[in-house]
N, C-alpha and C positions, 0 to 999 in steps of 0.2 A: 632587390628587396621590394616586395609588393605589400603595400599597406593600404587598406580601404577603411577610412575612419574619419569621423568628425573630431576625433580626440588625438592626443599625442600618445597613442597606445604603446609605441616603442619605449618611450620614457617610463610609462607606467609599468611595463614589464621589467625594465631594468631595476626599478624600485623594489620589485618583488625578488630580484636576484636572477631573473631569466634574461640572459644576455647573448648576443651574437647568434641570434636565430636566423634561419635561412629566409623565411618569409613570415609575415604576420597577416593573417586573414581575420579581419575584425567585422563582426556583425553581418556576415554574409547571409544572403537569402536562402530559403530552402532549395530553390532551383540551382543556385551556385554550389551549394554544399553537395547536392545530389550529383551534379555534373562532375565535381572534383572527385567524389567517391568512385564514380565510374571510370574516370581517367586514371585513377590510381589502382584500378582493378581490385577494389576493396568491397565491391558489391555489384548487384545487377538489378534490373527492373522487373517487377511482376507484370502480369497481363493488365493490371489496373493502374500501372504507373507508380506504385509504391516502391521505395528503395528497399532492397533485401540485403541483409548482411549476416555474417556469422560471427558471434562474439568469441569464438575460439575455445580455449580451455575451460572457461567458466561460463555456464549458461544459466546461472542463478547466483543469488547472494551467497557470501561465505561468512556467516555470523561469527565463526571462531577466529576470524582474522580482522575483526572490527575492534578498534580501540579508542579510548578517550584519554587525552592527556590529563594526568592527575597533578594538580598544582594548587596554589592557594585559593583559586576561584572555585575549583571543583571538588577538592578533597572532602569537604563536609556536606556537599549539596547533591552530588551524583550518587545514585544507588548502585554501588559497585557489585557486579555479579558476572555471570557467564556471558551476558550480552554487553555489559558496560565494563570492559576490561581496562585496567589502568595501564597507561603508557607514560614513560618518564619524559619530562621536558627536554632533557639532554638528548635522548634518542630521537625525539621529534625534530629537534634542530638539525641533527645529523641527517635524518631522512629528508627534511626540507631542503637542505643544501644539495643532497644527492638528486632530488627530483627537479630542482631548478637547473642544475648543471646538465641534466639529461637532455634538455631542449637545445643545447648548444649545437648549432649547425643544422637544426631540424626546422621544418615549418611548424607553425603553431596557429591554432584556431582559438579566437577569443570572442566571448559573447557576454554582453551585459544584459541581465534579465532581472526579474523580480519574483518574489513570493508574497502571498497574502493579498487577496482581492480587495479586502477592506483597506483603504488608504491609511487609516489610522494605525495599522499594524504592519505596514509594508516593509519588506526587507530587500535591499538591493544585493544581487548576487552576481559575481563575475565567475564565469566558467571557462577554464583554459584546458584545451584538449589537444591530443596529438593526431587526431583524425577528424576529417570533416563530418563523418556520419555521427560521431559522438556529439559534435557541436549541433548537428541537426536535432538530436535527441533533446538537448537543452532548449533549443528553440521551441520544440513541440510541447515540452513539459512545463516550462515556467512562463510567467507572465511576460509579455513582450512590450518594452517601452516604445513610445513614439519617438520620431526623429528629434522633436523638441526636447523630450525628456533625456535623450542620449547626450545632449550637449552639456547637461548639468549633473547627470547621475554620477554618484560616487559609491563604489561598492562597499557594503557593510561587511560582507563575507566573500571569500574567494575559494573556489573549488579548483584544484589542479589534478587532472586525470592523465596518467601516463601508463597505459597498459604494457608498453614495452619495457618499462623499468621494473626489474626484479630486485626485491630486497634480499639482503643477506641476513638471515636470522641470527647468525653468530655475532654480527656487529651492529645490526640495526634494531634488535629487540623485538622483531616480529616473530610469528609462529612459523611462517613459511614465506615463500617469495612474494605472495600477494598480500595487500594490506589496504585498509581504509581507516585513517586516523583523523580524529577531530580534536582541534585545539580551540577551546572556548576563549582562552586568553588571547591567542593570536588571530582568532576569527578566520581559521583556515581549515579546509578539509583536503587531505592528501589521499589520493587513490592510485595505487600502482599494481602492476602484475595481473590485473583483470580488466577485460574490455566489456564486461557485463554492465550495461548502462544503468541498470537498477541500483547500482552502488551510488551513483550520482544522486538519483532521486531520493533514496533512503538516507543518504548523508545529510541532505538538506532537511528532510523530515525530522531526523534526530535532533538537529540543532533547534528547530522550532518547538519540538516537544520539551525542550529545556527552557528556552527563552520566554515563550508565551505564558506558561503557567507560573514560572518562577518569578518573572519580572513584570508581566503585564496582567496577571490574574485572568488570563484567557484559557479555557479548557481546550487543549489540543486533542484531536480525535483521529484515530485510524478508521475512517468511515467514508461512505459515499452519502450524497444528499440530493434530494430533488424537491420540486415545489409543484403543487397542484394548481389548477386554474383559479381556485379560490384563494390562493396565497398560502395554503397550509404547507409547512415544510416537514419532510420526513428524513430521518437519518438512519443509515444502515451500517452497523458495526460488523466487522468480520475480517479474518486474515485472508491472504491470497488463496483463491480457489473456492471460497465460500459463496461467491456470487455478488459481491458488492458492485462491481462494474456492470455486470449483466442486469441485475435487478433494478439498479438506479436508472438505467437507460430505458425508461418507460415512455413510449410515444405519446401517452396521455398526460405526461408531466414534464416540466422544465428541468433539465439536468443542471444542478449547481456544481457538482464535481463528483469524481468517481472513487476518491481514495483518502484524501487528507483535508481536514477542516478544523476551524477554530470556532468556539462558541463563546460569544461575548454577552454582555447584559442586553444587547439589542437583537441578537440573532446569530446566524452562522455564516461563515465565509470560507471559500475554497482557498487552499494554500497554493494551488497550481493553476496553470493555464492550459493543461492538456490531460490526456488519458493514457494510461499504460495498461492495455488490456491483454489478458490471456487469449490465445487464438486456437488452442487445441480443440479440435472438433467443431470449430466455428462454422456456422451456416447462415445463409440469408434468411432462412425460415425461422430459426431459433433466436437469432440476435441480429435483426436487420440494421439497427443503428450502428453497431460496431462494424458489421460486415461492409456497409456502405461507406464507412469512414476510411477504409483502406484504399486510398487512392494517392495520386501524386502529392508528395509532401509527407506522407506517412512513412514510418520506418518499421519494417518487419525484421524480426530477429529469429534466426535459427530455425526457419521453416524449410520445407522441401517442396519441390515442384512435381507435378505429374510428369512421367518420363517423356522427354522430347518436347516439352512445352515450358512456358514461364507462368503457367497457371498454378496457383498455390494449392497443395494438397493439405488441407488443414487437419486431416485425420492422421497424418504421418507425424509421429513423435519420436522417430528413431534418433534424432539429434538430442532432443530433450522434450519432456512433456510440458516444459515451461516456455513454449513458443509465445512470442509477445509482439505487440504492435504499439507504437506511440503515435499520437496525432494531436493536433490542437483541439481544444474543447469546441471551437467553432465548427469542426467537422461533424459534430452531432447536430442534426437539424433543429432540435428543440432545446439546445443549450441556452442557459440563462445568462444574459450579459447585463450588468456585471454579475459575476458568479457569487452572489450573496443572497441570503434568505432570512426569513423571520425566525422567531423562536419555534423549535420543533414541536409538532403536535403528536407525532408518533415516532418511536424509536424501535428499530428492529435489530436484535442480536442474531446474526447469521452464524450457524454452526454446521460444519460438514461432518456429521456423526458417522464415522466409519463402522461403528458397532451396529447401527440400525436400531437403536434403543429409543432415542428421543422422539417425541411427537413432531409432525411436520409443522405444527403451529401451536403455541400456547400463550396465554396471557399471564404476565408476571405481576405480582405484587411489588411494591417498592423494595421490600426486603429481598425478595427473590431476584429482582433486577440487579441489586447491588451484589448479591452473591454470585450471580452468573457473570456480571461484568468483571468482578475481581478474578473469578475462575478462568474466564476466557477459553472455554473448551471448544476445540474444533479438531480438524485433522490436517497435518502437514500433507500437502498434495505433491505428488511425484514431480520432481524436477525444480520446484520452487526454490529449494535450498540444496546446496552441494551435499551429496551423500544420501539424499532421500530418494529412493527409487520406487517406493510404493506408498500409498496413504498410511499414515501413522497417527493415532490419536495423540493429542498433546493438550497442555494447558498453557495459555499465553495471556498473562494478566492484561486486562483492559483491551483484549483483542489486538495487542500490538507490543508485547513485552520487548522484542528485540530492538525497538526504536524508542524506548522510554528511558531517558536518563534519570528521571526522578523516581522515587518510590511509588509503586502502583497505588498505594493508599491515597497519595496526593490527587491523582486523577479521579479515583473512585469517589473521594469525598466531594470534589467539585461537581462531578456528574450527579451524585445523589442530591446535592443542594439544588441543582437546577431542575431535576426531575420533580422534586417536591414543590419547589416554588411555582412551577408552571403547570403542574398536574398533567404530566406527559404520559400517554399510553405507551407501555413497553411490552414488546412481543418477542418471543424466541422462535426463530424459524430454523428448522432442520432442512438443509439443502442436500443432505447426504443420503444415506441408504435406508431402505425399507425392505421388509421381507427376509431380513437376515443381514449379517455383516458384509463388508466388502469381500468380494469373491464368491458370495453365495446369493445375497439379495441384489436388488436393483437400485440405481440412483433415482431419487424422487423426480418425477417429470417436472421440467421447468414450467410447463403450462399450469400444473397444479400449484406450484409455489407462487406463480404470478396471481392466480385466482385468489389464493389465501391472503396475499398482501393487499390486493385490490379490495377485498372484503373488509380488511382492517382499516384501510385508508378512507373508504367511502362511508364508514360508519355502520355497515351491515353487521359486523361482529359486536358492536355495542349492544345490539338487541338480541344476540344469540343466547341460547341456553348453554351452560358450561357444567362440566363435572371434573372432579379432582382425579388425577390419573397417576398411578404408579409411585415408585420410590421417591420420585422428585416432587411429588405433591403439586403437579402443574395443573392449571385450569385449562382444559381443552374444550373447544366448541363441539357441540354434538353434530353440527352440520355446517358446511361451507358451500355456497353456490359454486358449481362446477368442479367439485372435488368428491370422489367416492367416500362415503361415510366410513367404510372400513379402514381407509388409509389414515384417518385421524387418530386411531388407536393402534400404534405399531404392533402390539402383541397379536392383533387380529391378522396381520399380514405374514406372520411367521408360520411355516408348516409345522414346527415343533414348539408349542407354547412353553414347554418346560425349558427348552434351550434359550428362549427369549428371557425367561425369568432369571436364569443363571447369568446371562450376559448383562441384564439390567442391574442385578445385584453387584456384579463386578464393576460396572461403570460407576455406580453410586459410591462404592468403596474408594474408587480412584478420586472422585470429587472430594470426599471427606479427607482423604490422605493429603491431597494437594492443598486443601484450604488450611491445614494445620499451621502453615507459616504465616497466615494472615489473621488467624483467629484472635490473637492478642489485641489487635487494633479494630476488630469488628464489634459493632454494637449488638445487643440481644436480638433485635429484629433481623439482622443479617444472619446471625448464627442459627436462628430458628428456621431459616430457609434451606438449610442443608438437607440433602436427601436422607431418607432413612436407610439404615444398613441392617443386615441380618447377622 
């Protein structure tokens, strides 16, 4: 029995029901976890020293296999839907006993870590895994306690991840053999049948999206955030693949975080201690901060090498388009420590418009901002979720519906109150297509998107001339430094303007149809922001 710990970890595992394990590896360093992964032939090293692993059957999240235990605590508070699927307390207990017994005779890796950079809202999390590289992911992604903190830390929540354990749908109440189940009463997250590490990350995000707004009056956000030299904070909302990680990694600004944040009365704070970035088509020229972070201690998932080498071919998506890397926030040269910032001055809604209809940048009124936030239009990008093989337009409330246990109106109301209270500038940025839809047009150049965001951040667009554009009645600038004028009006980029008009009318109708389920709780200002339809 090997135990490396300042705590009685073996006793604590027994209290969870995990007994008679072969070895307990507690709080190991990235170097030790990497070495063990290599010894177990579960990974290899890239030319930069990053650990490379394959997550197997699942290379993305499986939303249809995510559940929340429905009990006295959650029955009337959770917004039950296709993302928040109810799971019985009895089935949870059966699955819990099965997953704890699974570790009998096996080695186990245990890590104590934390979420929420603001100490006032900190959550202690214990992550238990059956592989060293999954534990490395937890080290990279969550806040890392000091040795002194470890002596006294008590977990508020526990995550147990066992990819080798397959559920039996007939007896366990799951849809298929993989599962991710949250119990708010037991303060447990059980993950089985899938080695995709994103399930760990999003499991913790889900519980924070319940606990912080519901119990602490803090707005939880699926967003990235950074801070300028003058202390101004900017927030970027958007689903995976819309550019949150890339656009927030600005060498001229301090990175607060790339994906998950809370907004208090005093400012914003990062939930995490690391970044989980997409790497498909990554290059040093386009995204130097992320590219240079892929070094010893980083964890690459599902990538490929150039033949005969250990040099990563980032253009190769034959395993999945959802290739990923995790690394500590400190690997970004301009990361802000601690990862907290002031009240946002600018908010950006990022959308990957696969139709090529929306302008690359537009300034939103408060009513439009709330309409777009509740709508959460973007495109599911290939590989990010199981079963998605090509971009597909979708609406995801608050730009994060799969992770929101409460009704979207709760988050929207909180954001609206904060926007009005602090007079925040709100912009919609299309990082998707221009000149036609996916398959015909081209993806908007990253350099143009960066130029538009820079112009918004430095105040250039405060002085710009605007005109109202299209069915969505959006205010678009007539010019932006460094961006071709014709790009600002997407209709001008299409070879067939009539085809654009038809596609724009179709997308406007989709918005209106989607918003029907929210209309009853929307005020007149929000309803007036709906696009016009023919």
